[in-house]
VEXKOL-345208 format. One record per residue: x, y, z of N, C-alpha, C, CB in turn; residue in one letter. Coordinates in steps of 0.1 Angstrom, whole numbers, plus 5000, padded with zeros to 4 digits. Atoms other than C-alpha are relative to their C-alpha. Glycine has a CB too. Layout:
N
XYZXYZXYZXYZA ...
REM end
This chain:
141
498950044992794285679259499549905011500850125006X 500450104990794085369281500750035013500449864995X 499549974987794485409318501049895004498950015010X 499150104995797485229333499649965014501550055000X 500250054986797485029366500450115010500749875003X 499549894991799485309383499150125000501450044996X 501049895000797085579371498749965007499750034985X 501250054994794185369383500150015016499649864996X 499750004985795785339418499850155005501449955003X 500049864996796285719420498550064999500950094991X 501449955001792685799408499149945010499549974986X 500850064989791285549433500350075013500449855001X 499749924987793085739461499350135000501650025001X 500749875000791686069449498549995002500450074987X 501450034998788185929447499749975015499549894991X 500250034986788585789482500150135009501049905005X 499949874993789686139494498750084998501250084995X 501249935003786686299477498849955009499650004985X 501150074993784286049494500349985014499749874993X 499650014986786086059527500049855005499150095009X 499950144997786585679526501349975006499749924987X 498750014994789385669551500549865001499950065014X 499550144999789485289556500549954987498949915005X 499650045013789585229519501450074996498950044989X 498849935002792285499516501249945006499950155005X 498950074993794485329542500449874993499649985014X 499750125007794185009522500850024987498749924997X 499349975012795585179491501450055002499250114992X 498649944997798685319509501049895001499950085013X 498950084998801985149507500550015014501250034990X 499549984986803485079542501050115002500649875005X 499149894999806185329535499650134993501449964994X 500649885007803885599520500650135005498550005001X 499549874996805185949521499250124993501550024997X 500749885005803586299516501050125002498650025006X 499249884999805386629510499150124997501350004992X 500849895002803486949515500850135001498950015011X 499249885000804787299508499950085013499550094988X 500049924988805687549535498950095001501350085001X 501049904997803087769551498649945003499950094988X 501350064997800187519553500049955014499849894989X 500150054986798887399587500549855001498650015005X 499550145000800087049576501249994991498949914995X 498750005008803387149559501049895005500650145001X 498950084996806286919559500049874992500049975015X 499950135006807286569549499649895011501549974995X 500550114991805486269565500249874993498450035003X 499850135006806285909560499749895010501549984996X 500350114992805085579573499050035011501249945006X 500949984989803585609608499550145002500749955013X 500449864999803585989607498950044991501250094999X 501049965010801085989578498650005008499949894989X 501349994992798285919604499850145006500049895011X 500049864994799186249622499750104989501350035007X 500249915011799286429589498550004995500949974988X 501450025005795886289578499150075010499749854999X 500849944990794386409611500150154999500449965014X 499949865001795786759606499350054987501550044999X 500649965012794586779570498449995002500449904988X 501450024997791086649581499550125009499749875006X 500449894991790986909609499850134992501050025011X 500149875008791487189583498849994991501350024993X 500950005012789387069554498649945003500649914990X 501450054998786386889570499050115000500049925013X 501049894999784687209579500050094987500450095011X 500049925012785787389547499549944987501550044997X 500650075011784387129524498849925004501149904994X 501250064994780887059537499249924990499150115006X 500850075010779386939504500849924990499150104993X 499350085011780286699476500650104990499049914993X 499549905009780787009454501450055004499050114998X 498749954996783587139475501149895001499950065014X 499050124999785186789479500449954987499349895008X 499750055013785086719442501350064995498850024990X 498749955004788586749428500150024984501149915004X 499949995015787886719390501449964995499650144995X 498650045002791186529388500149934986500549915010X 499750075012792686409356501649984999499550074987X 498650035002796086249347500650084989500249854997X 499349925010798486479329501049914993500650125007X 498950085006801286229324500349895010501350084997X 499550104992802685909337501249934993498949895004X 498850065005805985729333500549915011501150104995X 499550104990807085409351499150015013501550025003X 500849994987806085459388499450145003500949965011X 500449874998805285829385498850044992501150104997X 501249965006801885969378499850155004498749925004X 500349864997801186349375498650034997501050094991X 501449975001797686469381499750155002499249925011X 500549864998795986809378498649995007499950084986X 501449994994792986889401499850145006499949895011X 500449874994791187179418499649985014498950074992X 500350014986791087219455499150125003501350015009X 501049904998787987409467499650005015498749974992X 500549994987786687539500499250125002501250005010X 500949894996784187769517500150025015498649984995X 499949984986784687929551498650025006500850135003X 501249974993781987979578499450134996500249995015X 500449875004781788339567499550014985501150105002X 500450005014780988229531501050034990498850094999X 498949975009784288319516500449874993501350065007X 499650115008785088079487501450014995499049984989X 498750005005788487979475500249874992501150015011X 499650125007789887739449501350034993498949964989X 498750005007793287669434500349874993501150035010X 499650125007794587439409501249945006500250034985X 498850074995797187179419500549904990499649925014X 499350105008799686979400500749915010501050064989X 499450094990800686669420500849894993498949955009X 499250115004803386419415499849885010501550044998X 500350124992802486069428500949894996498549964999X 499250125003804485749431499249885004501450015009X 500750134997803085399430501149895000498949974988X 499050114999805085099442499249885005501150045010X 500750134996803984739444498550004999500449955014X 501449995002800584829431499350095011499449875000X 500649924989799985069461500550154999500449955014X 499649865000800085449465501250025010498750095004X 498850004992803585519477500550145004501149934993X 499549874997804085899477499350114992501550014996X 500749885006802786249469500750135003498550005006X 499549864998804086599464499150094992501550014995X 501049915006801686879457500650144997498850015009X 499649875004802387199438498850094998500950004987X 501249915001799687469444500250124991499650045014X 499949885009799087729417500050135007499049994989X 500249874992798087989443500249965015498650064998X 499750044986799887879475499850115010501449955001X 500249884991799888229490498550035002500750124994X 501449984999796188269483499449895009499350004987X 500550114992795487929499500450025015500649864996X 499649974986797488019530499250115006501550045001X 500849894995795688349534498549965002500050124989X 501450054998792288169529499949925013499549924988X 500150094988793087909556500250085013501149904999X 499849914988794288179580498850085003501250104998X 501249924998791188389575498949915005499550074987X 501150104996788888079578500249965014500049884991X 499750054986790587979611499650115010501549975001X 500349894991789788319626498650064998501050124998X 501449965003786188349612499149965011499649964986X 
REM end
């Protein structure tokens, strides 16, 4: 199967996230980029445009310490489906707390590409409750 331009944009964003290439990531974002995170996470909610910077800082504050190595940052992402401007990707989110507790959950994410740029994201965590419990325990470790 040949990768489409929209799929390439999404995968470039995920690689930039894995490598913590924040400047490159910002270049891939559409000016009206939006993110929607499920309830219960420390960065829950819908963020669009200028508020994405605040969201990125909140996400980094949580995950920088929990993903100290390339192994934890690696998403093992692959495209499940794409149609027009929508790309659906499966990946695995991993982390390790200071106490050594490990956690991982699969995620199915719906992404939007517009004008050749990453325009939106909505994530669906397979084990959201487990992730919330892991993040709460890690914050108090």
